[in-house]
Each structure stands twice: as structure tokens, then as C-alpha cells.
N, C-alpha and C positions, 0 to 999 in steps of 0.2 A: 058423487065420484066413487065413494066406497061401494055403493050398490053396483055401479058399473064394473068395478074391478072384481067384485064377487061373481057377477055373471060371466065375465071373461074367464075367471079361474075355473068355475064349474064347467064351462064349455070345454076347456082344455082337459080337465079331468075326464070328462065323458068321452072326448075324442081319443085320449090315451087308452082308456078301457076298451073302446070300440076296436081300435087297431091292435090291442094286446101288446103294447110296447114293452110291458114288463117281461115278456117272453123273448124279446129281441136279443140275439147273441151279444150285440154291442153293449146293451144295458147290463148283462151278466158280467161282461169283462170290466166295465166301469166300476161295478160294485164288487168285483172279485169273487163272484159266486162260482162254485164248482158245479158243473152240470154232468149228470149221469148219462150213460148211453141212452136211457129211456127218455131223456129230455127233461127229467125232473131236476129242479134246482135244489141244491143243498146249502149248507151254511157258508156264509162268506168267509174268505180267508183272512179278512181284516178283523183284528181283535179289539181295536180301539172303539169305544162307544161313541166318541165324538164324530166318527165317520158317518154315522147313520142319523137321519132326521126323524125316523120313526122308532118307537120302542122295540118293535119286532122287525126292523129293517134288515138285520143281519141274516134273517132266514126267510123273509117274505119280500120278494122283489116288487110285488104289486103295491103293497102298502107303502114301501119306501119310495116308489115312483110318485105316488099321490102326495106323500108328505113333502117330497122335493118340490113339486109344482106349487104346493101351498106355501112353502118357505120362500120361493122365488117371488111371491106376491106380498110378502111382508114389507112394511115401509122401510125405505132406505134412510138411514140416519146420517149424521154429519160425517161419519167415517165409513165410506162404502166398503172398506177392506173387511169389515165385520159382517157384511151382508152375505147370505148364502150364494148369491150370484158371483161374488168374488172368491168365496171359499171353494165353490164347486163349478168352475168355469167350463169344464168338459161336459158335465151333465147339462148345464144351461145351454151350451152351444148345440149339443145333439138334440135336445128336446125342441129347441127353436126350429131346427131343420125338419123335424118330423111332424110338428104340429102347426096348425094355422094360428100362429101366435100374433095377437094384436098388441096394441099399446106401444109405449115408448121403451126402447132398448137401453140397457146400461152399457156404455162403451167400455171395452176391456181396459182401455187406458185409464179409466177411473179407478180401477183396482191397482193402486200404485205399488203395493207390495208385490203382487204377482207380476206386474209389468216390469218392475226392476229385476226381479228374479229371472224373468223370461228374456232378458237382454233387450227389452223394449221392442220385441218382435224382430230383432236383427238376425236371428238364427237362419243361416242359409242352407244348412244340411245337418243330418244326424249321422254319427258314426257309431258302429258297434265294435267293441274291442274284445279280443280274446287274449288272456294272459295264460301262458302255458303252465303245465303241471308243476306243482311245488310240493316236494316230499316232506317239508317241515310242518305242514298243516293238513290234517285229514280232510278238511273242507275243500282243499284246493288240489287234492291228488290228481284230479282229472281236469284242472284248469279253472278259469274264472272268467266271467263276462261282465262288461260295464258299458255305459252309453256316454257319448259326448255330444254336446250341442256345438256345432261349428258356426262361428260368426264370421270367419275369414279364411281364406285359402293360404294365408301366410304361415309358414312353419313356426316363426317366432311367436306370433300372436296366438296361435292355437294352444300354447301352454297356459293361457289365461281363460280359455273356454271352460264352461261349466261341465263337469263330469258327474254322472249319476252312478252310484254303486248300490249294491244290495247285499246285506249280510247279517249275521247274527250279532246281537248285542251281548258281548261276553265280558264278564268282570276281569279286571287285571289280575295277573298271576293265578289264573284258574288252573287247578290240578288237571293234568293231562287225561287221566281216566274219567274224571267227572266231565271234562269237556267232550270226550268222545261219546260217553253214555247219554249225556243231555242232548248232544247234537243228533244222535241216532233216534231218540225217542221224544223229540219235541220239547225239550226242557228250556229252550231259549226263545226269547222274542227276537224278531228280526225287523228290519226296516230299510228304507231308502235313505241315502245320505248324498249330499252334494259338496263337491270341492272343485277348486280349479285343477285343470289337467296336470299342471306341473307337480301337484301333490301326489296324484295317483301314479304319474310317470316315475316319480322319485321312489315311491313305496314299492311298486312292482318291478320297475326296470333297474333302479339304482340300489335299492336295499335288498330286496328279495332276489334280484338278478334273474328276473323272468322276462322272456321276450314277449312283445306285444304285437298282435296282428290287428290292423284296422280295416274294417269293412265300411266304407262310406256308402250309405243307402240312397237310392234314387227315389226320393219321396217328393211329392208336390207340396207347395206352401200350406195347403189346408191340412195335409197329413202331419206336417211338422208342428203346426199350431195345436192340433188335437192331442198329439203325444205330449207336448209341453204342458198343456192344460191338465191332462190326466195325471201326469207325474206330480204336478202341483197339488192335486187333490190327495195323492197317496203319501207324499213326503212326510207329513206330521204323524202318520199312523203306524201302528205296529201289527206284526203278523206272527204266526207260529213258525219256527224254523226247524227244518229237518235236513240233515246232510244229504239224504238220498233223493228226496222228491220235492220238498218245498225250499228250494235254494235259489241261487242267483240265476241258474239256467231256466227254471220254470218261471220265475218272476219276470225276467226280461223278455223271454219268449212270449209270455202272455200279453205283454205290452205291445209287442210288434204284431201279434195276431189281430189285435184290435184295429190295426191300420190296414193290414194286407187281406183281412177277411179269410185268412188261411188258418185252419184249425189244427194243423199238423206240423208246427214248428218243433214240437217234441211229442213223443208218444205217450198217450194217456194209459196205455195198456201195460206198462212196465212199472215195477215198484222203485224206479230210480229215474232221475233226469240228469244228464250230463250237459254242461255248457257247450261242449264241442258238437253235440247232436244238432243244436240250433244252427250252427254254421254249415253243416252238411245240408240241412233242409233249405237254408237260405240260398245256397248255391243251386240246388235243384229248381227253386222258384226263379232264380235269375235266368235260367235257360229258357224259361217261357215268358217271363214278363219284365226282364231287365231290372230286377230289384237292386242289384249291386252296381254302384257307379264306379268304384275303384277299390283295389285292395292294396294296402301299404304295410310295410314291415318296419317295426320299431325295435331294433336290437337292444338287448340289455347291456348294462355296463360290462358285464363279464363276457358276453358274446362279442362286443366290440373289441375288447382287449385280446381275447384268445384268437379271434379271426385275424386281427392285425399282426399279432405275434407270429402266428403260423405262416403269414404271408411274407415275413422277413426272410432274407437270405440267411444261410448258415453263418456267414461272417457277421452280419448285422445282429443276429441273435447272440453270438458270443460277445459282441461289443456291448449289447444291452445288459447282459449278465455281469460283465466286468464293471459297468457303470454302477449297477445296483450294489455290488460288493465293494464300492469305493476304490476300485482300481481302474480308472477310466481311460488309461492310456490308449487302449484299442479303439475306444470311441472317438477320441480326438484325432485319430489317424484317418477317419472316414472322410469321404467327400461330403460337401455341404448337403446335397440332396439326401444322402444316406443318413446324415445326422438328423435331418428333419424327420425322416421316417422313424428313426429310433426314438427320438424325443416325443413324438406323437404317441407311440406305444407306451413309453415310460410314463407319460401323463395319465393314460388310462390305468396303468398299473398303480400309480400313486393314489389314485382315487379309490381303487379296490382295496389297497392296503389300509386306507383310512378307516374303512368299515370292518377291518379284520381285528379281532381282539388282540391286545398287547402290541399292536403295530402302529398305533395312531401317531406317536411321536416320530417314528421312523418315516412315516408317510409325509409329514410336514417338512422334515429336513430334506427328503428326497425331492419333494415338489419345489422347494426353494432352489435347489441346485438345477433342476430341469429348467425352471423359468429363467434363471441367470444365464444358462448356456444358450437358451433359445433366443435371448435378446442379442446375442453375438452374431446371429444369422440373419439373412435377408428376410423380408416380409413374404408371407405366403407359404402354404403347406403343399406337399406333393399331392397330386390328384389321386383319387381312389376309385376303383371300379367296384362299386358295391354289389353289382350283379355277380361278379366273380368272388368277392369277399364273402358273401353269404349264400353261396351256390347250393349248399345242402339244406337250406331252410325252405320249407313249403308251408303254405297256409293250412289251417286246421281242416278245411273241407277236403283236402287231398290225402289226409291220413286215413288209415283203415278205421272202420267202425269199432265200437268198444266190446261187443259180445263175440264170442268165438265158439264154433262147433268144429271138432276135429275127429277124423276117423283114421285109424292106422291098422296096418296088417304087419305081422312080423313073426319072428321065431324066438322062443325062449328055451335055451338049451336044446335046440333042434326041433322043438315042438311048435307047431303053428298056432297062432292066436290072433285076436283082433281087439281093438279098444274103441270106445266112443267117449269123447271128452267134451264137456260143456263148461265154459267160463262165462258167466253173465256179465261180469265187469273185469276187464283185464288189459294189460299190456306187459310185455316182457323184454328181456335184453336183445332179442332178435326181432322185435317188432319193427315195421318199416315206417312208423309214424315219426315225425320230426318235432312234435310239440309235447312230448312227454320227457321225463327225466332220462337222458340218454344212458344206456347200459343198465338201466334199473328195471325192476319187475314188480308188478302189483296185480293181485287177483283176489276175488272174493267168491266163496262157495264154488270152488273149482272141483268138479266131480269127474272121475274117470271110471268107466265100466269095462270089465274084462270079459271077453268071450273066448272060451277054449275050443279045442278041436271038435268037441262033442256038442257045441252050441250052448253050453251052460253059461249063463250070465251072472256075474257077481260084481260087487263094488270093489274096485281096486284101490281107490284112494278118494278122500274128501279133504281138500284144503279149504278150511273155513276162512283163513286169512293167510296170505303170503306176501310179504313185502321185502324187497331187497334193493337198497339204494347204493349204487356204485358211483362214487364221486371221485373221479381220477385227478391226480395231480398232473397238470398239463404243461407246466413251464419249468419246474425245478427252482423257481425263484422263492425267496423268503416270503412266508405268509401263504404260499400255495400248498396247503397241507390239509385238505378236507378229509374227514373220516367217512368210511363206508359202514353200513349197518344192515341188519336183517331181523325180521320178526316172522314167526310162523306158528300156526295152530292147525294141525291136521290129524286125520284119522286114516292110518295106512299100515302097510306091512313094515315092521321095523327092519326085519331081515329080508333081503330080496328073494331068497329061495322059498320063503314061507308065504303061501298065498292065502292062508286062512288064520293067521295069528295077528289080527288087527290090533294096533296100538294107538293110543292117543298121545300125540307128541306136541310139546310146547317148546319152542326154541327161539334163541336170539343169537345174533352174531355181530362182531365188531372187527373192523380191519381197515386196510388202506388199498388204494388203487393208483396205478401210474399209466398215463397215456404214452405209449411207446412211439406212436406217430398219429396222424390225424384219423386213422382207421383201425388202430389196434390198441387195446387196453388190457393190462395185466392187473390182477388183484390177488390179495391174500387176506383171509378172514379166519377168525377163530369162532366156531359155533359151539353153543352149549344147549343140550336138549334134556328135557324131563320126559321120559317115556313111561306111559302107564298102560299096562295090559290089565284088563279087568279080572284076570285070573291070578295075577301076581302083584307084587309091590311095585311102586314107582322106582325107576332107575334113572340115574344121571349119566349122560354120555357127553364126551367132548369130541369135536370134529374139526381139526384144522383143515383148511380148504384153500386151494389155489385155482386160478382159472384165467382164461384169456378169451377175449371177444374180438372179432374182426369183421370187417366189411370189405368184400372184394370190389363191389360196384353197387349201383343203385338197386340191384335185384338179388344180390347174394350176400347173406350174412352167415357167420359160423361162430361156434364156441367150442372150447375144450376145457373141462373142469375135472379136478381130482380132489377127492376127500378121503381122509383116514379117520374113521369113527371108532371110538373106544369107550366101553362101559366097564362095569366092575368085573365082568367075566369074559367078555368077547371083544374082538376088534375085527374090522374088515375094511378093505379099500374099495373105492368106487371111482371108476373112470367113465365120464360121459363125453361124447362127441356128437355135435349136431350141426347140420347145415340146413339153411332155409332158403328157398328159391321163390321169389315173388312172381306170381302169375298176373295179377291185376291188383287194383287198389284194395280189394276185399277178398283176396284168395292167395294162398301159397301152398307149396309142397315142401316136405321135410324129409331128411334122412337122419336117423338117430341110431347111435351105437352105445351100448352100455356093457362094461365089464366089471363085475364085482363078484359076489358069491355065485352069480349066474351070468350068462351072456345073453344079451338081447340085441336084436337088430330090427329096426322099424322103418317103414316108409309110410308117410301120412299125407293127408290133404286137409287143409283148414279153410273155412269160410268165416268172414267177419260180417256182422249184421247189427 
């Protein structure tokens, strides 16, 4: 018998070598090998030694494939879960499909640990989720992606479906600067983790207040089983994590590429990968092969509250505010249907208040009052038109792409000039995407080049990092008092009139913002800058700033901002007005006016790619 098995094994090894299965793209994806444009395979992204069955398997696909075949022919003990066929079911299934495999199979049901984790094969579909941008965590500035195994179409039971996440393993209370530096330069290990969906929904939607978009994929049962098996192989292992390229976007996109045989769910030619890029690519694929079955929106707790609050009539809003301030006479004068509407919004508010520092006790008392008053009313809540309620929300594939190239022509004190601006990663307060932090701005390595009337080209400014988080107070209720902040590091002209006295500027700002209505926001911020010209000493300047952002309709946004900057010897005022007009998903035109030490008027065109 042993001799027969040895012959069978050697025949499989010879067949695999004959067909060069170790060069197959799917084998590279299973083992997480990075492949260069030349086709040469490099080191696997998996850092755990237990993932490989050969000593050199992390860098040699051929020897790992042979070692895998030999491991599959080792005797099966009393506990099949410890056998390589149960530990690596994706490899086993794929090799059986590719080779003329004789002998007795090991049913996957015999792998009891895997079978239990895989919901006993009851997964009906797989959904890909996008959590929108989160300004409190650098790793999530541009969003986050995760996977869910759907065992039922029931909205209630989906909360108990298994959800797969990918992220860095970060120590508790990690210093922010250490966190950023390690995240940028590969100082953390990363891995996949699994939890029930209600944990992830609570973390992203209820605690971090991030909206979720669900893309249910149109996969056949074989594809679902192979993705499940591949994830089982990867779950116990570790990877090297990078904020920019080896992140949740590249990890999950690579998994899906192994199913769709599509190698362009994210670009290998850029030094960054964004989760949103994968959703743009999926939508492009859907137009040709119907990869997406449906798209669903899961609003966060904050979105549910603000949308319902804004949908109330003026009288009902006043009644709600009087109820919160324990002067509920106006509330008790409402009709029953209006009371139900107000109490539904109040319940959302009490849940938000519970997660707000120093307001937990107030939230409990308020919730008790709400429930007591709700019991006095008839059964049933007023119907909601969610299409109208969340009309401004669009899935991520409808947002502009993340890189920007802009050209402008204009006048500076009556002299003509032009600029060319490139932002590799960006969005700003006038961007037309709906899955970023609204009214906020974020960009890296933003360079602007100036061309004068004589055709001379010079660097106008280089923004290494620019972040501004505008978090408006939307209701005026207790606890609704988020702060706004800004960070900047750039190399530019300190004074507008000077085109050749470049200064290194480091700045930070702190302030507040107020939503005047659903489309207009006002903010006030105090900025502090350290300005260092290499010919002079560093100077400190302060700059109080106010501004207003507005949106006229789906295609027009505008802003007006005023800043008064003062240092030890000088001060100046700066007024900026800008209007942006959307032409298409990935293009817009702008008008810009600036009045400071000089006067500028620009007209520009932007493309996003």
C-alpha cells in the first residue's frame, strides 16, 4: 500500500512539474506571492513560518508546491483537523482540480473545525463592505473594507453572520507618532480576524459613526467555497502592514482577484492602495460580467439621527429641544403621529448621548423618559421613506477618484500666469464625494507649479501634509459639540507678494463649526504656525480664521474664507472665494478669487484619476 501511495505521489509531482503549476497565477495568490511585471515571483507576503510546508516555501513556489503534495499524502491520524488537507483546504481543492488525482478523498466535512467555521457550507453569498473615511485614525482616512459571509437574506439573522476584517495588530495606548511612523514603514504585523457582523456594525456604525455600503457579490457556490477555504488558510497567519500599500484594500482585493481572475482590482503601479479603488473596479467589472448582485446602504447611528432630525418640521424640532431641556409642554401638545416621530428621533439622540463623554447619566435618564412616554401611545411607528431620508448618500463607486491633476490660468496683480497642480491622494471641502468626512480636507505631497508670462516655471508650493477636519454642530442639542482641527506641513511663500522667498511652515489649528442648514456650514478656527526661512530664524505666527462652505445643488459647491495672520513684525489679511462646478464624476471647473497683499483671479479645470 505504501509503495502504491509513493507511486501515486510521484506521478502527481511529475504532472505538476510538467504543467508548471507553480507558475499559475492562482497558486501565487494562494501563497500570497508578489509577482513582478517580468513574471518573476518574489517573497510571499505571509511572515508566519507555519504557513509554509517547505523551508524555502516563502520564496520558492515550486518547492512549496511539491512539499504541499507530499504533505497531503502523509497518514491521516485520529484527528483529521491536524492534517494538511484540513489546514490547507484551498490548496487541496485546487490541486485536485488541476491534477489527475487518484485514491480516496478526505471529505471536507471530516475537517470539523473548518466545517464549523465555514457555517457547515450554508453560506449563500458573500458581501463586500466599505466603511467611509474616519478622521480619527490615519489608517482609515480613505475608508476601510471588510467581507461578510451571508447565510440568510434575513436582516435580523445577518447580524450573526461571520465577518472578516484585515488590519494591523497594534498595542493598546500606542503613541500617535509611533503609530504613524510604524504604520508608514512596516513596523506592525497584520492579519485577518473574524467576528459576528453585529460586532463590526457596532464598532463602525455605532461607535465610530461611519456609514457602511454593502456590495453583495454574484458568485457561484464553487467560488464561495474557494474563498472560504482560502480565508481559512490565511486566518492564523501574520503579514507586514503598511498604511499605504499593504493594507485592507490590497488584502481583500487580492482575495477577490483569485476568484474573478481579474488582476486589476487595484493598481500595482502606484505606491498606495485605497479601499475605495476596489469598489470603482468592481463596478467596472459589473458592467461586463454582472459581478454585483445588489448594493445596500447601512447608515450609521449619527446619520440616522441627523437625517431624521432634519426631516422634522420646525415645530417638531422645537418640541424635541424642549423635551431634552425638561420643558416638555410643547411636546405634549403634539398630535400622536408627531409625538411618535419626535420620540423616534429622541431615541436615536439618547443612544448618541450615551457614547458622548460626560453625558452617559443624562442619556439613561432621557431614555427612561422616552420609553415611558412611548408606552402611552399606540403600537407602530410612522413610516419612513429612506430613499428621501438618505438622498445625498451615494455608494463609493460614484465618488471621484482619489488623485487630482489641475491646471489654472489667471492674473496676479494684472499679470497673467498659469499653474499646474498635482495631488496624488486627496479630497477637500468642495469635493463631490459623499463617503469622505464632509467639509473636511486631506492631501499628501500636493505640489503646485507656477508659470509666468515669460514661460518660466517654478515651484509655487509643496504641501507635504494638509489635514483639516471640520466637524459641525448640527442640532444645537446638549452633547452636540464636536471640535474641528487642522494640521499642515508645507513649503511655500509665506507672504503672497513674494514669489521667491520660500518658507517651511508647520501649523495646527483648533476650532468649532456650526451647520446653519443642511447645505451651509460656518466655522471659526485659531491657527498657529512655525515659519522657517533658511536665511532667517524661525518665526511664530497666529492666524484666526473664519469660513463658510455651501452647496447650491448636486453640481455646485462654494466657499468663502477669511484669515488674519500676525507674526512678530507683520500682519496681513487674506480673503479667499471659490466656486466649483462638477462636469462629470471625475472632472470639474473652478473659479477662484484671492485678496491679500496681492489680488489673484483664477479659472481652472480638474481631472480625477
